[in-house]
N, C-alpha and C positions, 0 to 999 in steps of 0.2 A: 360398091357398097359404102366403103369408107368414105369416098368421094361425096356421097347422098349425105352421109351421116355430118360430115364437116359443113356441107353447104347448108342442111337445115340447122345446124348449130349457129352457124354464122348469120342467118336470116333472123333466128331468135334473138342473137346479143343485138343485131342493128335494130328491131322492133323495140327492144328493151330500151336501148338508149333514145331511141326517138321520143318514146312515150315519156321517159324521166324528163327529156327538154321539153315537152308539151307540158308538162305538170308545172316546172318552174316557169314557164312562160305564163300560164294560167295564173300561179299565184301572184306574180308580179303586177299583172293586169289587174287582178283583185284590190292589190295595194294601191295601184294608181286610181282606180276607180273610186276607192274609199275616200282618196286624198281630195279627188275632185267634188265628191259629195259633200265634204266637210266644207270646202271652199265654196261652193254653191249655198249651201246653208248660211254661212257667214254673209254673203253677199246678199241674199234674200232679208236677213236681220237687219243688216246695215240699210237696205233699201227701205224696208219698212219704219226703221226708226226716224230717216231722212224725211219720209213721207208724213210722219207724226209732227215732226218739228216744222215743216212747212206748213201744216195746216194751223200750227200754234201760232206760228208769224203771221200768217194771213188773218186768223182772229185778231190777233193784237193790232195789225194794220187797220184793220176794218174799225175797230174800236177807237183809234185814233182820228181817223176819217170822222166819226161821227161828233166828236168833240170839235 
């Protein structure tokens, strides 16, 4: 009976430890995902800005060609 109780206690401790590690991994993953999303947002903003500037340059070139 004592061995059974020790075994169940050991299983409980191992289960608790593995859940704790999983929670840490999930939190770390969420932090990494947030960083990636911020970088993607910055890249999209820069891309849009470049697109606008390129359109402005094209318009100015067209105006120069007309002269």
